N, C-alpha and C positions, 0 to 999 in steps of 0.2 A: 241743493235746494231742497233735495228729497228730505233729509234728515228734518230739517225745521219745518217741513210740511208735515211729516208724521206726527213729530211733536203737535203741531195744530190741530191735528186730526184727534188726536188722542183727547187733546184739551177739550174741544167742541163737543164730543160725546157724539150723539147721532149726527151732527152735521146740521141739522134744521135749522139750530139758532143762528149759525155761521152763515148760512143762506139769507137769512132774513137780515142779519146784518148787512151783510155785502150789498144786498137789495136796497136796505137803508141809503147807505154810501152812496149808490150809484142814483137814486133818487133825489136826493137832497144835492148832489152834483149839478142834476139837470134844474132842480126847481128851487132851491136857497138864494137867494141873491145879496141878502143882507150879510155883507163883509165879515164882521164878529163871528157870525154864528157859522158862516162858511167855513171860515178859520178852523172852528172847533169841530164842527161836525163832517167836515169833508178833508181839510187838507190834513188835520192832525191826524186821523185813523190811516190814512193812505200813506204819509209818511213812516208811522208807526209799524205798518204792515210791510213797507218796502225795507225798513230795516231790521225787522225781527227776522223776515223771512230769507235775507242777505245769507247766504253759504259763509260767507267769510267772518262776518259778524257770529253767526250760530258757532263756528270751529273756536274761534276765540273765548267765545264765552264757555264754552264747553271745557276747554285748555284750562279754565281758570273755576272749575269745577261748579259754575252757576247753575241752581235749578231753572231750566231754560224755560219751563212752562209758565213760571211766574212773571215771565215777562209780558205776556198776553192779558194779565191782570189790566196792563197798561190802556189795552183798548177798551174804549167806552161802549159797549157792546149792547149792554141792557139801556141806557141812556139813549144810544143811536137809534135803536128799533124804536123805544117810546116816542122820541121827539118826531120820527119819520111819521107813527100810526098817528099821532096829534094833528100834524100837516094835513096828510091825508084825510081825517076825518073832516077838517076844518073846512074841506070845499065841497061837503055838503050839509043839510041842515034838516032839522027835525028827525025823523024815523031813521031817514038815511045816515045820520050822524050815529046814531043809536046802534044802528046795526053795524055798520061798519066796524064801530070799536069794539061789540061783540065778536066780529070776526078776528080781530087782531088779536084778542084775547084767548080765544079758542085757538087760532092758527098757533101762537107762541106756546100754549100748552101742551098742544098735540105734537109739536116738533121737538120738544124737550123732553127729558126723562126725569122721573122722580127722584131725588137725591136720595129719598129712604131706600131704592135699589142699589144703592153703592155696597157694594162686600164690606167696605170698611165702616159702615153707618151699624151705630147699635143705639138702643134707648138710652138713656140718661140713669145711672144707676146710684147717683151721689152727686152731691153740689158741686163737685168738680168736674163733671159731664166727662168722665172717665169710666173705665170697667174698676167695678170691687178689685179686681185681681191686680191692677195696676197698683193701685192705693197701699193694699195690703202688702205687697214685694216691695215696693219702694220704700214703705215705713220701717220694714223688716231690716232692709240690707243698707239703709244710711248710717253712716258714720260722723257723730258730730266734728265739727273741724276740718273736713276734707272732704274731697270727691272720691266716687267710688266707679270702677269700670265694669258694666253688667251688659252682658248678651243675651237680649230679650229675643222671641218668637217674632215673627212677622205680623201676625195680627196685633201685637202690642206696642209696635215701634212708634205709631203716630200719637202714643197718647202718655209715655213715659216723660216725653220733656214737656208734654203741658203740664204734670204734675209737679214733677221735682228738677231744682236746678243743679242739684249735686249728685244726681245717677245720671253717669254717662254712657254712653253706648259705641260701640267700636263700628258702627255703620248706621246711617240715619235712612230717611225714606227714599232716597236714591236709588238704595236696591229695588224698590217697588216700581220703578218705571224704566227697569232696565239695565240698570249699570252693575255691571261686573264686579262681584266683591268675592275674594275665594273664600274668606272666612264665612259669610253669608252663604254661600252654596253648600259649604260643607255640612254646615249647622240646620240647614233645611233640606238635607237630604231626608228618604224616606228612614234608611237607617244609617245613623249617625257613624261614620270612619272614626273612630277613637285617634287612631294612629295619625291623622292629616288635620283632625280638629284640634288637638291640644297643644301642638306647635304654634298654630296659628293665633288660638286664641291669648296663649301666653306673650304672643308677640306685639299684640294690643293690650297687653297687660290686665286682662280680665279677671278681676275678683270673684264675680257671680257668674253664674251661667243659668239660665231659665230655658226649661222644656218641658213640654206637656206630660203629664205622667204616663201617658201611653207610648211615649217617645222609644223607640228599640236603638241600642247601641251595638256598636261591634264588638265590644268588651266592656267589662263593668267598670263603669266611670270611678269607682274607688281604687281601681288597680292604677291610675294614674293622679292621686291624691285628691281626688275630688269628693267631699264629705257632702251628706245631705243638710242643707243649711235648715231649709224648710219645704213643709208641702202645704198649698195651699190653693183653693180654686182652681182645682184642675192641673196645676202647675207645680213640678219640683224645682227648688232654688238649691244650687252646688253651690259649693265654695270651693274654690281651688287653693288648695294650701300650697302650690308651687310659685303661686303670687302674693310677692309680700304684702301686707294691706296695715300698715303701720297707723297707729291709733294715736292724735294728738296728745302731747300730755295736757293736764289742766293747767 
């Protein structure tokens, strides 16, 4: 169960919202008597928790390459806390009602963490709500009539698939959650070992490889058939001529 609990801990951030959620479940278990609402706010969350934290279920879904933290989206966390707060507030009247409401709102805000503190957050730079660098790079490497495979740095991973359906990547956000990938580990090294990276990237048929312009390499990329395709927004886009990129005929 430890692995599932670790995923839950990472998903819940500071853990304060999880505490409020568990308190709400216990409170509603003791006080909510209406059967339909009891099923929705008590039995369903408990059954979901038992299932998601089950080590056998965790192992099964991990073997199927399921992004496990998404299962926690099934938990009615916010609705549960809000409904519990309303029930408690309704036990009071007048100023006491208002005071309790303020306490719950303040407590929820204090125990949470602003989304703007997420290192993956960035202000919108265009109508697509992705960094301009993603737009410029994807537009440049797209080939009409076919998909292309491109290796992107970590900070751009989450945005590429939001912007382009034809620019594919050899690995996705799972590497950001600790899932090991040899190509990812090699590409993200402070100094990239080209002897290790080139065979791995060609095994994944990477047509393009994007790195920060300040990236250091063990040897010159041009020695391995990499050509500088584009330089934009602080990134260098290399085209690996060792990976065939057939353009569909008109």
